[in-house]
C-alpha positions in Angstrom: 267.3 203.4 3.0 271.0 203.9 3.7 273.1 201.2 2.0 276.1 199.6 3.7 279.1 201.9 3.7 282.7 201.4 4.7 283.6 203.7 7.6 287.1 205.4 7.9 289.2 204.6 11.0 288.7 208.2 12.4 285.6 210.4 12.3 284.9 214.0 13.3 282.5 213.9 16.2 279.5 216.2 16.5 278.1 215.9 20.1 274.3 215.5 20.7 273.3 216.6 24.2 270.6 214.3 25.7 269.6 213.1 22.2 270.4 210.0 20.1 270.5 209.6 16.3 269.6 206.0 15.3 270.6 204.3 12.0 268.0 205.0 9.3 266.7 208.2 10.9 267.0 211.6 9.2 267.6 214.7 11.2 267.9 218.4 10.4 270.2 220.6 12.4 271.2 224.3 12.4 274.8 224.9 13.5 275.6 228.3 15.0 278.4 227.7 17.5 282.0 228.2 16.3 283.0 224.6 17.0 280.1 223.1 15.1 280.4 225.6 12.2 284.2 224.7 11.9 283.4 221.0 11.8 280.8 221.3 9.1 282.9 223.6 7.0 286.0 221.4 7.1 284.4 217.9 7.0 281.4 218.5 4.9 281.2 221.8 3.0 284.7 221.9 1.6 284.6 218.3 0.3 283.2 217.4 -3.0 281.9 214.0 -2.1 279.4 213.3 0.6 281.2 213.5 3.9 280.6 211.3 6.9 280.8 212.4 10.5 280.1 210.7 13.9 277.1 211.6 16.1 277.9 210.9 19.7 275.4 211.3 22.6 276.6 213.5 25.5 274.9 213.7 29.0 274.3 216.9 30.8 277.5 218.1 32.5 278.5 221.1 34.8 279.5 223.0 31.6 277.6 222.6 28.4 279.5 220.5 25.9 279.2 220.9 22.1 275.7 219.8 21.6 272.6 220.2 19.5 269.2 221.1 20.9 266.2 220.0 18.8 262.9 221.4 17.8 260.2 219.4 16.0 260.0 219.8 12.2 258.5 218.0 9.2 257.6 214.5 9.7 256.4 214.6 13.4 256.7 211.9 16.0 254.2 209.5 14.4 254.7 210.1 10.7 256.4 207.1 9.2 255.8 208.1 5.6 259.0 209.8 4.5 261.2 206.7 4.7 259.8 206.2 8.2 262.4 208.5 9.5 262.3 211.2 12.0 263.3 214.7 10.6 264.1 217.3 13.2 265.7 220.7 13.2 268.7 221.0 15.5 270.5 224.1 16.6 274.1 223.6 17.5 275.2 225.6 20.6 278.8 224.3 21.0 281.2 226.4 23.1 284.9 226.8 22.8 286.8 224.4 24.9 289.6 226.8 25.7 290.5 228.3 29.1 288.5 227.3 32.1 286.1 225.1 30.1 288.8 222.7 29.1 289.1 221.6 32.8 285.4 220.6 32.9 284.4 216.9 32.5 282.3 216.0 29.5 280.1 212.8 29.9 280.6 211.1 26.5 278.7 207.9 25.6 281.0 205.1 24.3 278.8 204.3 21.3 277.5 206.5 18.5 276.1 206.5 14.9 277.9 207.4 11.7 275.9 210.0 9.6 276.2 211.4 6.2 275.0 214.8 4.9 272.1 214.7 2.6 271.8 218.5 2.2 273.9 221.5 3.1 273.0 225.2 3.1 275.1 228.2 4.3 273.8 231.5 5.6 275.2 234.7 7.1 273.4 236.5 9.9 273.1 240.3 9.7 274.4 242.6 11.0 276.9 240.4 13.0 278.1 238.6 9.8 278.2 235.2 11.7 278.2 232.2 9.4 275.6 229.4 10.1 274.9 226.0 8.4 271.8 224.0 8.0 272.6 220.3 7.6 270.3 217.3 6.9 271.9 214.1 8.3 271.1 210.5 7.8 272.1 207.8 10.3 274.1 205.0 8.8 275.4 202.5 11.3 276.6 202.1 14.9 280.3 202.4 16.0 282.2 202.1 19.2 284.7 204.9 20.3 288.2 203.6 21.0 289.9 207.0 21.4 288.7 210.6 21.6 290.9 213.6 20.7 290.6 217.2 19.5 291.3 218.7 16.1 291.4 222.5 16.5 288.0 223.5 18.0 286.1 220.2 17.5 286.6 216.5 18.4 287.7 213.5 16.4 287.5 209.8 17.5 289.1 206.5 16.5 286.2 204.2 16.0 285.3 200.5 15.4 282.2 199.7 13.3 279.6 197.5 15.1 277.8 196.2 12.0 277.5 192.5 11.5 279.0 190.9 8.4 276.6 189.5 5.7 277.5 185.9 6.5 276.9 186.5 10.2 273.6 188.1 9.5 272.5 185.2 7.3 273.3 182.8 10.1 271.3 184.8 12.6 268.3 185.0 10.3 268.1 181.2 10.5 267.8 181.3 14.3 264.3 180.2 15.3 264.2 182.9 18.1 265.1 185.6 15.6 262.4 184.4 13.2 259.8 184.4 16.0 260.9 187.9 17.1 260.7 189.1 13.6 257.2 187.9 13.1 256.1 189.4 16.4 257.6 192.8 15.5 256.1 192.9 12.0 252.7 192.0 13.4 252.8 194.7 16.0 254.2 197.2 13.5 251.5 196.3 11.0 248.8 196.8 13.6 250.3 200.3 14.5 250.4 201.2 10.8 246.7 200.2 10.4 245.7 202.4 13.4 247.7 205.3 12.0 246.3 204.8 8.5 242.7 205.1 9.9 243.7 208.2 11.9 245.9 210.0 9.3 244.8 208.3 6.1 248.4 207.4 5.3 250.6 204.4 5.7 251.1 203.1 2.1 254.8 203.8 2.0 255.3 202.4 5.5 253.8 199.0 4.4 256.3 198.9 1.5 259.1 199.4 4.0 257.9 196.4 6.0 258.3 194.2 2.9 261.6 195.6 1.5 263.8 196.7 4.5 265.5 194.1 6.7 263.7 193.7 10.0 266.7 194.6 12.2 267.0 198.0 10.4 263.2 198.5 10.6 263.5 198.3 14.4 265.7 201.4 14.4 263.5 203.2 11.9 260.3 202.7 13.9 261.8 203.5 17.3 263.3 206.7 15.9 259.8 208.0 15.0 258.6 207.8 18.7 258.9 210.3 21.5 260.9 208.3 24.1 263.2 209.4 26.9 267.0 209.7 26.6 267.7 206.5 28.6 265.5 204.4 26.3 267.2 205.9 23.3 270.6 205.0 24.7 269.3 201.5 25.4 268.2 201.1 21.8 271.6 202.5 20.6 273.4 200.0 22.7 271.4 197.0 21.4 274.0 195.7 19.0 272.6 192.2 19.2 269.8 192.1 16.7 267.5 189.8 18.8 267.8 192.2 21.8 267.2 195.1 19.5 264.0 193.5 18.1 262.7 192.6 21.5 263.2 196.2 22.7 261.7 197.6 19.6 258.6 195.4 19.8 258.0 196.5 23.4 258.3 200.2 22.4 256.0 199.8 19.3 253.4 198.0 21.4 253.5 200.7 24.1 253.0 203.4 21.5 250.1 201.4 20.0 248.4 201.1 23.4 248.8 204.8 24.1 247.2 205.7 20.8 244.3 203.4 21.5 243.7 204.8 25.0 243.8 208.4 23.6 241.3 207.4 20.9 239.0 205.9 23.5 239.1 209.0 25.6 238.5 211.2 22.6 235.5 209.1 21.5 234.0 209.2 24.9 234.4 213.0 25.2 233.0 213.5 21.7 230.1 211.2 22.5 229.2 213.2 25.6 229.5 216.5 23.8 227.3 215.3 20.9 224.7 214.0 23.4 224.6 217.3 25.2 224.4 219.2 22.0 221.6 217.0 20.7 219.6 217.4 23.9 220.1 221.2 23.8 219.0 221.3 20.1 215.9 219.3 20.8 215.0 221.4 23.8 215.3 224.6 21.7 213.2 223.0 18.9 210.6 222.0 21.5 210.5 225.5 22.9 210.1 227.0 19.4 207.2 224.5 18.6 205.4 225.5 21.8 205.8 229.2 21.0 204.3 228.6 17.5 201.4 226.6 19.0 200.8 229.1 21.8 201.3 226.5 24.5 204.2 228.2 26.1 202.4 229.0 29.4 204.4 230.6 32.2 202.6 228.5 34.7 204.3 225.4 33.2 207.7 227.0 33.4 209.0 225.5 36.7 211.8 228.0 37.1 209.5 230.9 36.5 207.0 229.5 39.0 209.8 229.0 41.5 210.9 232.6 41.1 207.4 233.9 41.7 207.1 231.7 44.8 210.4 233.1 46.1 209.2 236.7 45.5 206.1 235.9 47.6 208.0 234.3 50.5 208.8 237.7 52.1 212.5 237.1 52.5 214.7 239.7 54.2 216.9 241.8 51.9 220.1 240.0 52.6 218.4 236.6 52.1 216.7 237.7 48.9 220.0 238.9 47.5 221.6 235.5 48.1 218.5 233.7 46.7 218.7 235.8 43.5 222.3 234.9 43.0 221.4 231.2 43.4 218.5 231.6 41.0 220.7 233.2 38.3 223.1 230.3 38.7 220.2 227.8 38.3 218.9 229.5 35.1 222.3 229.0 33.5 222.4 225.3 34.2 220.9 222.5 32.1 218.5 220.1 34.0 220.9 217.2 33.3 223.8 218.8 35.0 224.9 217.3 38.3 224.3 220.3 40.5 220.9 221.3 39.0 218.7 219.2 41.3 220.6 220.2 44.5 220.4 223.9 43.6 216.7 223.6 42.8 215.9 221.8 46.1 217.8 224.5 48.0 215.8 227.3 46.3 212.5 225.5 47.0 213.5 225.3 50.7 214.1 229.1 50.7 210.8 229.7 49.1 208.9 227.3 51.5 210.4 228.7 54.7 208.0 231.0 56.7 210.3 234.1 56.8 207.4 236.4 57.7 204.3 234.2 57.8 203.0 233.9 61.4 199.9 232.6 63.1 197.5 235.3 64.1 197.2 235.0 67.9 193.7 235.6 69.3 193.3 237.6 72.4 194.2 235.5 75.4 191.4 234.6 77.7 192.9 233.2 80.9 189.5 231.9 82.0 189.0 230.0 78.8 192.6 228.7 79.0 192.0 227.4 82.6 188.8 225.7 81.4 190.7 224.1 78.4 193.5 222.8 80.7 190.9 221.4 83.2 189.1 219.7 80.3 192.2 218.2 78.8 194.0 217.3 82.1 192.8 216.2 85.5 194.9 217.2 88.5 198.3 218.7 88.0 197.3 221.9 89.9 200.9 223.2 90.2 201.7 222.6 86.5 198.5 224.3 85.4 199.2 227.3 87.7 202.6 227.7 86.1 201.2 227.5 82.6 198.5 230.2 83.4 201.3 232.4 84.8 203.2 232.0 81.5 200.1 232.8 79.5 199.4 235.9 81.6 202.8 237.3 80.9 202.3 236.6 77.2 199.0 238.5 77.4 200.6 241.6 79.0 203.7 241.5 76.9 203.3 239.5 73.6 206.9 239.9 72.5 208.3 238.9 75.9 211.1 236.3 75.8 209.7 233.8 78.3 211.6 230.9 79.7 211.7 227.5 78.0 209.5 225.2 79.9 210.7 221.6 80.4 208.2 219.1 81.7 210.0 216.3 83.5 208.2 213.1 84.6 207.6 209.4 84.0 206.0 208.2 80.8 202.3 208.6 80.4 201.7 211.6 82.8 200.7 214.0 80.0 203.8 216.0 79.1 203.2 216.1 75.4 199.5 216.9 75.7 200.4 219.8 78.0 202.5 221.4 75.3 199.6 220.9 72.8 197.3 222.6 75.3 199.6 225.6 75.4 199.5 225.9 71.6 195.7 225.7 71.6 195.4 228.3 74.4 197.7 230.7 72.4 196.0 229.9 69.1 199.3 228.9 67.5 200.2 225.9 65.4 201.9 223.0 67.2 204.8 220.8 66.0 206.7 218.1 67.7 210.4 217.3 67.2 211.5 214.0 68.6 215.0 214.0 69.9 215.1 210.5 71.3 218.2 208.6 70.1 219.6 211.6 68.1 223.4 211.4 68.1 224.3 213.5 65.1 224.7 217.2 65.4 223.6 217.5 61.8 220.1 216.5 62.9 219.9 219.9 64.7 222.1 222.1 62.5 221.7 220.2 59.1 224.3 218.9 56.7 226.5 221.1 54.6 225.4 221.2 51.0 228.7 219.8 49.8 227.7 216.3 51.0 225.7 213.9 48.9 222.2 213.6 50.3 222.4 216.6 52.5 219.3 218.0 54.1 218.3 220.7 56.6 218.2 220.1 60.3 215.0 219.0 62.1 214.2 222.5 63.3 214.3 224.1 59.9 212.5 221.2 58.3 209.8 221.4 61.0 209.3 225.1 60.4 208.9 224.4 56.7 206.2 221.7 57.4 204.3 223.9 59.9 204.4 226.9 57.6 204.6 229.6 60.3 207.5 231.3 62.0 205.9 231.4 65.5 204.7 227.9 66.3 204.8 226.1 69.6 207.7 223.6 69.1 207.9 220.6 71.4 211.4 219.2 71.8 210.4 215.7 72.9 212.7 213.4 74.9 215.4 216.0 75.2 217.2 213.8 77.8 217.7 211.0 75.4 220.1 212.7 73.0 223.5 211.1 72.7 226.9 212.1 71.4 229.6 210.3 69.3 232.1 211.2 66.6 229.5 213.0 64.6 229.0 215.7 67.3 226.9 216.5 70.3 223.3 217.5 69.6 222.8 218.8 73.1 225.5 221.4 72.5 223.8 222.4 69.3 220.6 223.0 71.2 222.3 225.6 73.4 222.1 228.1 70.5 218.5 227.1 69.8 217.2 227.7 73.3 219.2 230.8 74.1 217.0 233.9 73.4 220.1 236.0 72.8 221.5 233.7 70.1 218.5 232.1 68.3 217.6 235.3 66.5 220.4 234.4 64.0 220.3 230.6 64.1 222.5 229.3 61.3 221.6 225.9 59.8 224.5 224.3 57.9 222.4 223.4 54.9 220.6 226.8 54.8 223.9 228.6 55.4 221.8 231.7 56.2 220.6 233.2 59.5 217.1 232.3 60.5 215.1 234.0 63.3 213.9 231.5 65.9 213.1 234.0 68.6 209.4 233.9 67.7 209.2 230.2 68.3 207.9 229.1 71.7 210.0 226.1 72.8 208.7 223.4 75.2 210.8 220.4 76.2 210.0 217.1 77.8 212.2 214.6 79.6 211.9 211.6 81.8 214.9 212.4 83.9 216.9 215.6 84.6 220.3 213.9 85.2 221.2 213.1 81.6 220.6 216.7 80.5 223.9 218.6 80.3 224.1 221.4 83.0 224.6 224.2 80.4 221.4 223.1 78.5 219.4 222.6 81.7 220.3 226.1 82.7 218.4 227.5 79.7 215.2 225.7 80.8 212.7 226.0 83.6 212.1 222.5 84.9 208.5 221.6 85.9 208.2 218.1 87.5 205.2 215.9 86.9 205.7 213.1 89.4 202.6 211.0 88.5 199.0 210.4 89.5 197.4 209.0 92.6 194.9 206.1 92.3 192.1 208.6 92.9 193.4 210.8 90.1 193.8 207.9 87.8 190.2 206.9 88.5 188.9 210.4 87.6 191.1 210.4 84.4 189.8 207.0 83.4 186.2 207.9 83.8 186.4 211.4 82.2 189.0 210.9 79.4 190.3 207.4 78.9 187.0 205.4 78.8 185.1 207.7 76.3 188.2 207.8 74.1 188.6 204.0 74.2 185.0 203.4 73.4 185.1 205.8 70.5 188.2 204.2 69.1 186.5 200.7 69.1 183.2 201.9 67.6 181.3 201.4 70.8 179.3 203.5 73.2 178.1 203.3 76.8 175.0 201.5 75.3 177.2 198.5 74.6 179.8 198.5 77.4 179.7 199.9 80.9 182.6 199.7 83.3 181.6 200.8 86.8 184.0 202.9 88.8 184.5 200.0 91.2 185.8 197.8 88.3 188.1 200.7 87.1 189.4 201.0 90.6 190.1 197.2 90.6 192.0 197.5 87.3 194.1 200.3 88.8 194.9 198.4 92.0 195.4 194.9 90.6 196.6 195.3 87.0 198.6 198.6 86.9 201.2 200.1 89.2 202.7 203.0 87.2 203.1 206.7 87.5 201.2 207.4 84.3 198.0 206.0 82.8 199.2 204.2 79.6 198.9 200.7 81.0 195.5 201.6 82.4 194.4 202.7 78.9 195.7 199.5 77.4 193.7 197.4 79.9 190.5 199.4 79.2 191.1 198.9 75.5 191.4 195.1 76.1 187.9 195.2 77.8 186.6 197.2 74.9 187.9 194.7 72.3 186.3 191.8 74.2 183.0 193.7 74.2 183.4 194.5 70.5 183.8 190.8 69.7 180.6 189.9 71.5 178.6 192.7 69.8 179.9 191.8 66.4 179.1 188.1 66.9 175.4 188.8 67.4 173.6 187.5 64.4 170.7 189.9 63.5 170.3 188.8 59.9 166.7 187.9 58.9 166.3 184.9 56.4 164.5 185.8 53.2 162.0 183.0 52.5 158.6 182.8 50.8 156.9 182.0 54.0 157.8 185.0 56.2 157.8 184.1 59.9 157.7 186.3 62.9 161.2 187.2 64.2 161.9 186.9 67.9 164.7 189.4 67.9 165.1 192.1 70.5 166.1 194.4 67.6 162.5 194.4 66.5 160.8 194.5 70.0 158.7 197.6 70.3 158.8 198.3 66.6 156.3 195.7 65.3 152.8 195.1 66.3 151.6 191.7 67.2 151.3 189.4 64.2 153.1 191.9 61.9 155.2 190.6 59.1 158.6 191.9 58.1 160.8 190.6 55.3 164.0 192.5 56.2 165.4 195.2 58.4 166.9 198.1 56.3 169.6 200.0 58.1 170.2 203.4 56.4 173.9 204.5 56.2 174.3 207.9 57.6 177.2 210.2 58.4 177.3 209.1 62.0 179.1 205.9 62.9 176.8 205.3 65.8 173.8 205.1 63.5 175.1 201.9 62.1 176.2 200.6 65.5 172.8 201.3 67.0 171.3 198.9 64.6 173.1 196.1 66.5 172.1 197.5 69.9 171.3 194.7 72.3 168.6 194.7 74.9 171.1 195.4 77.7 174.7 196.6 77.6 177.7 194.5 78.8 178.5 195.4 82.3 182.1 194.5 83.4 182.4 192.6 86.6 185.2 190.8 88.4 184.6 187.6 86.5 184.9 189.4 83.2 188.1 191.2 84.4 189.9 188.0 85.2 188.6 186.4 81.9 189.9 189.3 79.8 192.9 190.6 81.7 193.9 187.4 83.4 194.6 186.8 87.0 195.5 189.9 89.1 199.2 191.0 88.6 199.4 192.8 91.9 197.9 192.1 95.4 197.7 194.1 98.5 198.9 191.1 100.4 202.2 191.0 98.5 204.1 193.1 101.1 202.8 191.1 104.0 203.8 187.9 102.4 207.3 189.0 101.5 208.1 190.3 104.9 206.7 187.3 106.7 210.2 186.1 107.6 212.9 188.0 109.4 215.6 189.7 107.3 213.2 191.4 104.8 212.5 195.1 104.8 210.6 197.4 102.5 212.4 200.4 100.9 211.3 203.2 98.5 213.3 204.0 95.4 213.1 206.4 92.5 213.3 205.3 88.8 212.9 207.0 85.4 209.2 205.8 85.3 208.4 207.1 88.8 208.7 205.8 92.4 208.8 202.1 93.2 208.8 199.8 96.2 212.1 197.9 96.7 212.3 194.8 98.9 215.7 194.1 100.6 216.3 190.5 101.6 219.1 189.4 104.0 220.1 185.9 105.1 223.0 184.3 107.0 224.8 181.0 106.5 228.0 179.3 107.6 231.1 181.0 106.4 234.1 183.2 107.1 232.3 186.5 107.9 232.1 187.7 104.3 229.4 190.0 102.8 227.8 188.9 99.5 225.7 191.3 97.5 223.5 190.5 94.5 220.8 192.1 92.4 222.9 194.0 89.7 224.0 196.7 92.1 226.0 199.9 91.5 229.1 201.0 93.5 227.1 203.5 95.7 224.6 200.9 96.9 227.4 198.4 97.6 229.1 200.9 99.8 225.8 201.6 101.5 225.5 197.9 102.3 229.0 197.8 103.8 228.3 200.9 105.9 225.0 199.3 107.2 226.8 196.1 108.1 229.6 198.0 109.9 227.1 200.1 111.9 225.1 197.0 112.9 228.3 195.2 114.0 229.4 198.2 116.0 226.0 198.4 117.8 225.6 194.6 118.1 225.9 194.5 121.9 223.7 197.6 122.5 221.0 196.1 120.2 221.3 192.8 122.2 222.4 191.0 119.0 225.5 189.5 120.8 226.1 188.7 124.5 229.4 190.5 124.9 231.4 193.2 123.4 234.2 190.8 122.4 231.8 188.6 120.5 231.9 188.8 116.7 228.5 189.1 115.1 229.8 187.4 111.9 231.9 184.7 113.5 231.5 181.5 111.6 228.9 182.9 109.2 228.5 184.9 106.0 225.8 187.5 105.2 224.1 187.6 101.8 222.0 190.6 100.8 219.8 190.5 97.7 217.8 193.2 95.9 215.0 191.7 93.8 214.4 191.9 90.8 217.9 190.8 89.7 217.6 191.9 86.1 217.0 195.6 86.9 220.1 197.7 87.6 220.1 199.5 91.0 222.2 202.2 92.5 222.0 205.2 94.9 222.4 205.9 98.6 218.7 206.0 99.6 218.6 202.3 100.6 220.9 202.8 103.6 218.2 202.7 106.3 216.5 199.8 104.6 219.7 197.8 104.6 220.2 198.4 108.4 216.6 197.4 109.2 217.0 194.2 107.1 220.2 193.3 108.9 218.8 194.0 112.4 215.7 192.0 111.6 218.0 189.1 110.4 220.2 189.0 113.5 217.4 189.6 116.0 215.0 187.2 114.2 212.2 189.8 114.4 210.0 190.6 111.5 209.6 194.1 110.1 206.2 195.6 110.0 204.5 194.8 106.6 202.7 198.1 106.4 205.9 200.2 106.7 208.3 201.4 104.0 211.3 203.6 104.4 213.9 205.6 102.5 217.0 207.6 103.6 220.7 207.7 103.4 222.6 206.9 106.6 226.1 207.8 107.7 228.6 205.6 109.6 227.6 207.4 112.8 223.9 206.6 112.3 222.6 209.9 111.0 219.8 209.8 108.5 220.4 212.1 105.6 217.8 213.5 103.2 217.2 212.0 99.7 215.5 213.1 96.5 212.3 212.0 94.8 210.2 212.1 97.9 207.0 212.8 96.1 207.4 209.9 93.7 208.4 207.5 96.5 205.4 208.5 98.7 203.0 208.0 95.7 204.6 204.6 95.1 203.9 203.6 98.7 200.4 204.8 98.3 199.9 202.7 95.1 201.3 199.6 96.9 198.9 199.9 99.8 201.6 200.9 102.3 200.2 202.7 105.4 203.3 204.0 107.1 206.3 205.7 105.5 209.6 206.5 107.3 211.4 209.6 105.9 214.4 211.6 106.9 213.5 214.5 109.1 215.1 217.0 106.6 212.7 215.8 103.9 209.7 217.2 105.7 209.6 220.2 103.4 209.2 218.0 100.4 205.8 216.7 101.7 204.2 220.0 100.6 204.3 218.7 97.0 202.4 215.5 97.9 198.6 215.6 97.3 196.6 216.0 100.5 194.5 213.0 99.7 197.6 210.8 99.7 199.0 212.3 102.9 195.7 211.8 104.7 195.8 208.0 103.9 199.4 207.6 105.1 201.2 207.9 108.4 204.5 209.8 107.8 207.2 209.1 110.3 210.3 211.4 110.4 213.6 210.0 111.6 216.8 211.9 112.5 218.9 209.0 113.5 219.0 205.3 112.6 217.6 204.5 116.1 214.4 206.4 115.2 214.0 204.2 112.1 214.4 201.0 114.1 211.9 202.3 116.7 209.2 202.6 114.0 210.1 199.7 111.8 209.3 196.9 114.2 206.0 195.9 115.7 205.7 197.3 119.2 208.7 199.5 118.9 212.2 198.5 119.7 212.0 196.2 122.8 215.7 196.3 123.5 215.9 200.1 123.5 215.5 200.3 127.3 218.5 198.0 127.8 220.8 199.9 125.4 222.5 203.2 125.4 220.7 204.4 122.3 
């Protein structure tokens, strides 16, 4: 350790660019520039005693000042063994300060460190003959620069030493703050030495330094061994106060200690992972070698080999097979514990499972058999069956024809899904149903990209994988109930699927390969056409299924629903019989729907009630010593008089009815009206409902269309005192509100002609308000078809005449009184028929739509056509319009 020395008043200055030499540190420099060579030669080499020079830090300037650049040498940044000093090799690259360079500004620091030469060596470069010096310097103490001047080609400075006197140092060592700082620094330094001793197996000399060297000098020695930036080095150099110096040194030592610990932790973690992987690899290799020695290495147990054989048998196209081979080679190079192994394996399994060439063998189409199959599965629907037979006929003549995509539109329960299943059965193809109700993510159609966690193929590709053939009949169910949000629009993704020109190369995002969907027969179902985007609707042929008439429902119930319900409940016609009259009552009094689902539910309720009564029958025979004769209808006809039987043995066969027949009662349960009300409750609907609701003036009967078929809509109007305002209730939309305003305006304009007011000047609404209500209030309503119904209700209110209870109407009206055509005529007429309506008023221009209404329904209704509103009023009231002869209508 450098002892205390007395510094001269002026020292030769060797600049250090962006580097600091601290007291106690040892540094090795190589001087090559003329200025530094001159300084070493005059101040150190030519003197017999050890010379002392000043080392002064210099910041980067526009022109390079005399400086020394360093390269790491013996000792290293963390080696505190050789006197805990930092030994570096420096190369002096000082430039002459003559000419232009003398005008440049050099950024000198105002404090430096005096250093003495521990070793000097001189050399001559060949062939230039330039003299160079290698100097080993030791930092002694700090000084402050008072004046800087030049001596030939190098600098000298008048300095002031910054070392504390011994008496001052003794006084500082008694300071409690200094004592606490000293203990903290030594504890941190000892901890650092212990860590380095474990890492480098050294540190004995450094512990000796902690015990022998003063703590304020130890601070410089330790910090000099760290790799810290220039600003922190200058901060340490400027720490003349020993307490500040100790505090700063403690912070730097602690930071260096933490960095070493973090590095060791990371290294241990990496080495642990590597050792674990190496261990697993070694064990797997040993296991494979053991299996080979035992002869248990069967190829069938090799999953990857089995997957490869499965892929070879999949019949992939050439471009797909090339891609699959590349993925398989990648899988073979991976270990099962690697993150991407499972995802690659699942992807290859999907490629192997997809039916690239596998197809159902279609049997020769027999149109007669197809007709019989459709008639067996479905009653009625003549128009729909005709279109399906046409479709099958085209497929028979041209099997590879690209037929249209059929879209069955109708209320729930009319047989849309079962029709698609019948098409598949007629063609001899497999059938798969894809539900699109509530789908809002485009990835459900196109799949997720494999970069996402939990990615999977779309529903179409997954469905083909499950069905196992490339030419199934695929039902896109509830296609009108797809939504759209920030994740995309599934309806737009379906455009490619349903386009014959595009679906030959359908690209699923997960598969990321083209797949041919042109062999798939797509059939869609929907409840409404309106929500389907026009572009998607353009790719489909819409076939409407409006609903069933009561007569059709009766036939469906007797042929299809009742046998199915009895079979589902373990019954037969021997247990339960429902006459046609009772089924008809169920249709009239308990169901008013376009389909037959509620009808089936009510029949199931009757079957459950019968099942309870059958199961409650106690046919067990008591086993006693004194066997008595059993009075059970079960044994009637089987036993002779006075015969004795201990028990009745019922053999269990393959047929469920064999067991049920053992409980057969003497006579089956026959459903009557009393049982209907007991099981199903009081009737929900009554033929007298319409007559009761239109018993007072101001009520008219309209016909509306809903997503579940046609419905009867009552319109109620009443007047009360007020200011001539119109009030509308019933959760109405904007269109129907405007229709109500048009209706009121038309009635007010015709009030005198209709004998509703006495004079033209009279105001129909003077002193009173009109309130129009559409029951039921919880159901949203909108549309223009209630226009004629609103006018009829208002005329009935103001004239105090009742509308005919057997008459319902529909039609849009204009401000001039014209009756315009509306949609959904077939559904509306069927709804009127279900409700027991006898007369229906329709717009004249809707006459063409009556061709779609079944003849049985038309024969039971009186269809009245209206061209103007006056025609509607003429037919809506009993006895016609009595004021027509007095008006100018």
